[in-house]
C-alpha positions, 0 to 999 in steps of 0.5 A: 500500500505504501508503494501504491500511495507513493506512486500516486504522489508522483502523479500529484506533485503539487502535494509536495509543495504544501506545508506539512499540515496541509500535506498530511491532509492531502495524503490522507484524502489521496489514500481514501480516493485510492481505496487504501484502507490503512490510513496510517500508511498516509501518516508514515509517508508524510513522516518520510517526506517531512524528514523525521520518520519515527521521530515525527510524533516527538517533533509535533509535540511543541512542549519538547525542546530537545530530541537526543538520539544515543544510538539505536536503543536510546531516544531521549527528550527534554521537556520543561527542563527534564530529560526522559527516555522514550519508547522509540527504537531503531532496528540497529546501527545501520537503520539509524545511520541510514535514517540520519543520512536521509534526514540530513541529505534532504537538506543538502548535507552529506554525512558518512564515515569520512565526514562523520560530523554534520549540522543541518537546519530542517524546514521547520527551523529545528537545528540538527547535529549528528555524529556518526561512527567511527567518531561515535563508536556505539552508533550515531548520536543526534541532537535536535534542538527545537525552537518555539513557534511563538516569539515570547515577550519579556512579560511571557518570560516572567510568567514562565519564571525566567524573569522577575517583574522588576527585571522586565522593566530593567531590561525594557529600559536597557532597550529603550536607552539603546544600551549595547548588551551582551547576553551570556550563558551556557548551551540551552540557557535561553539566550536566543529566546531572551534576545528575541524578546529584547528585540521585540521592544525595539522602536519601529523606526530603527533598522536592525541587522541580524547576523546568524549561523542558522536562522533563529531570530524571528523578533516582533521587530518592524524593521529586522533583516537577517544575514546567514553565514555558512561553512565551506563546502566539501571542496573548501569553497563557498563559505561566508564567515560571520566576520564578513557578514559583520562588515556587510552589515556595517554598509547596510545602514543599521541602527542596531547590529545583532550577532546571534552568537559570537564565536570567533573572528567576528568578535573584533569587528563587532567590538569595533562597530559597537564601540564607535556607533550603533548603540543598542546593538546586542550579541550572545555568547557562551560564558559562565559569568559576566566577567567570563563573558568579557574575558572571552570576548577579549580572547576571541578578539585577540585571536583575530587582531593583527596589532592591538594589545590585550590591554587595548582589547580589554578596554575596547570590551569595557567601552563596547558593552553597557550591560551583560545579562547572565542566563543559566538553568536553575532547577530545570528553568531557564532564567536570568541570574544577573543583569550587570550594568557598567 
């Protein structure tokens, strides 16, 4: 029956252009019209088309923030800050490997024994990181980061326990005063969520240029444009670095510049831009404290600098940022643990 429905799909190519929800309904109607009695066949075909296969029920559950595959026998999820194992299993390592290769291949990303580590962005915005054998000797390891469809406001975050009421006002004032902000925290601490909420407070008359590795920023900001970096292809060509995008952004008449995550050479360009103009710009970075965030920005800029001393870069960091917001997971809740203004 799956083969019959697949052949019918080839005869109706317009179904493939629909959004996932509409496509599922169309496939179900197609199955009924072809006399397919087992309508689960339509569901399995939709899962195959949309790239998630047996993981589709987890992807459809918006309360799940992370899906973690630890080899064929271990599929875990994170919900409300807590990890739990699911009953989903793959037949064996080969089955899981084939699934991962197809899922990433649908997004134009190759992963195999010679290139066992890969990242991809799925159609629904989820971010996928995969590690295959031999780098993962017990079977493929896959991490799927889910992002909320709705953009939360500062008030929404306060209701979820991420902020106190007084902090909502403090952060809103930082945006209103066009204070340049660094948002610091560990992986999964809520940096991008808070950045979206802050950007939603930006005045509609300001032009904001965002620089990201993958598209995560979708703020309720009237004049926001996005630039995306990309790595070199397998031939070592075609890459666009965040540092290049920073330089491009400076020529796009920005009022504020936003860097989704500072990781390398773009730190120096960002600091130079933020210390000489563009007040109210924002960046995120991985760090464990406001002091650690400043030191890490200095270190990344130092690696990219061709002449500035460490002392000069430390001074540049101090002049660039008017506030550092520190995030952390506290008892399963992602929350603001400090707002340090200078």
